[in-house]
C-alpha positions as CSV (number, residue, x, y, z in Angstrom):
1,M,136.3,-15.7,-65.8
2,L,138.2,-13.2,-69.0
3,K,135.1,-12.5,-70.6
4,G,134.4,-10.6,-66.8
5,L,137.5,-9.1,-67.9
6,G,136.9,-7.5,-71.0
7,N,133.8,-6.8,-69.9
8,L,135.8,-4.5,-67.2
9,G,137.6,-3.1,-69.9
10,D,134.6,-2.0,-71.3
11,M,133.6,0.1,-68.9
12,A,137.1,1.8,-68.1
13,K,137.1,2.9,-71.7
14,M,133.4,4.4,-71.4
15,M,134.5,6.4,-67.7
16,K,138.0,7.4,-69.5
17,Q,135.5,9.2,-72.5
18,A,132.8,10.7,-69.5
19,Q,136.1,12.0,-68.0
20,E,137.2,13.3,-71.8
21,M,133.8,14.6,-73.0
22,Q,132.8,16.5,-69.3
23,G,136.6,18.3,-69.2
24,K,135.4,19.7,-72.8
25,M,132.3,20.5,-71.6
26,A,133.9,22.6,-69.0
27,Q,136.7,23.1,-71.4
28,M,133.5,24.9,-74.0
29,Q,131.7,26.7,-71.1
30,E,135.0,28.9,-70.7
31,D,135.0,29.2,-74.1
32,L,131.8,31.0,-74.6
33,Q,132.3,32.6,-72.3
34,H,135.5,34.6,-74.4
35,I,132.7,34.0,-78.1
36,S,131.4,37.7,-78.8
37,V,127.6,37.4,-80.7
38,T,125.7,40.6,-82.0
39,G,122.3,41.2,-82.3
40,E,120.7,44.2,-83.8
41,S,117.2,45.9,-84.1
42,G,115.8,49.3,-86.4
43,A,117.7,48.3,-89.0
44,G,121.1,48.7,-86.9
45,L,120.0,51.5,-84.7
46,V,120.2,49.7,-81.2
47,K,123.1,46.9,-82.1
48,A,123.3,44.3,-78.4
49,T,126.5,41.9,-78.1
50,A,126.7,39.4,-75.5
51,T,129.0,36.9,-74.9
52,A,127.4,32.9,-76.9
53,K,126.7,32.2,-72.9
54,G,124.1,34.7,-73.1
55,D,125.9,37.3,-71.1
56,L,124.8,41.0,-72.3
57,T,127.5,42.9,-72.7
58,G,127.0,46.1,-74.1
59,L,124.7,47.9,-75.8
60,D,125.5,50.7,-79.0
61,I,122.1,53.0,-79.1
62,D,121.9,55.8,-82.0
63,P,120.9,58.7,-80.2
64,S,118.1,59.2,-83.6
65,I,115.8,56.6,-81.2
66,F,115.8,59.3,-78.3
67,V,112.4,61.0,-79.4
68,P,110.7,61.8,-75.7
69,S,107.3,61.2,-77.9
70,E,107.9,57.5,-78.7
71,K,110.0,56.2,-75.4
72,E,107.7,52.6,-76.4
73,V,109.5,52.9,-79.3
74,A,113.5,52.8,-77.8
75,E,112.1,50.2,-75.2
76,D,111.1,47.9,-77.4
77,L,114.0,48.6,-80.1
78,I,116.0,47.9,-77.4
79,L,114.6,45.1,-75.9
80,A,114.2,43.4,-79.3
81,A,118.0,44.1,-79.8
82,I,118.8,42.6,-76.8
83,K,116.3,39.5,-77.3
84,D,118.2,39.5,-81.2
85,A,121.4,38.7,-79.1
86,Q,120.6,36.0,-76.6
87,A,118.5,34.1,-79.4
88,K,122.1,34.0,-81.5
89,A,124.2,33.6,-77.8
90,A,122.0,30.2,-77.6
91,D,122.5,29.3,-81.1
92,R,126.2,29.5,-81.2
93,A,125.9,27.6,-77.7
94,K,124.1,24.9,-79.6
95,A,127.2,24.9,-82.4
96,E,129.3,24.7,-80.4
97,M,128.0,21.8,-78.5
98,G,127.5,19.7,-82.2
99,K,131.3,20.2,-82.2
100,I,131.7,18.1,-79.5
101,T,128.9,15.4,-79.6
102,E,130.1,14.7,-83.5
103,G,133.8,14.8,-81.8
104,L,132.7,12.1,-80.2
105,G,130.5,9.9,-82.7
106,L,127.0,11.1,-81.7
107,P,124.1,13.2,-83.3
108,A,124.7,16.8,-83.7
109,D,121.6,17.5,-81.3
110,F,122.6,14.4,-78.6
111,K,121.7,16.1,-75.0
112,L,123.8,15.6,-72.8
113,P,123.8,15.4,-69.3
114,F,125.9,18.0,-67.9
């Protein structure tokens, strides 16, 4: 009989850990909104700023790229800076997630279900 209660205790401990993990995940999602990353292209002529969640928050464009005959170049530089910012955001979010999983004794690349 007592052995069965021990299993219930393990289950309760696991449930508590899962709740703690969900709390940490929710806090991390909130924190990602306040972390800023900057992507750039054209050796810094275009800079895109985003949250670590990938939400674009700003663009800084050097006016020298606005040459009417090179409209496509300006568009490509802007897109490249945005893509760079999004890639950096994804990397930062992954790094923040790694801190949580490692803190729980899980591998850094462990995929969580939530």
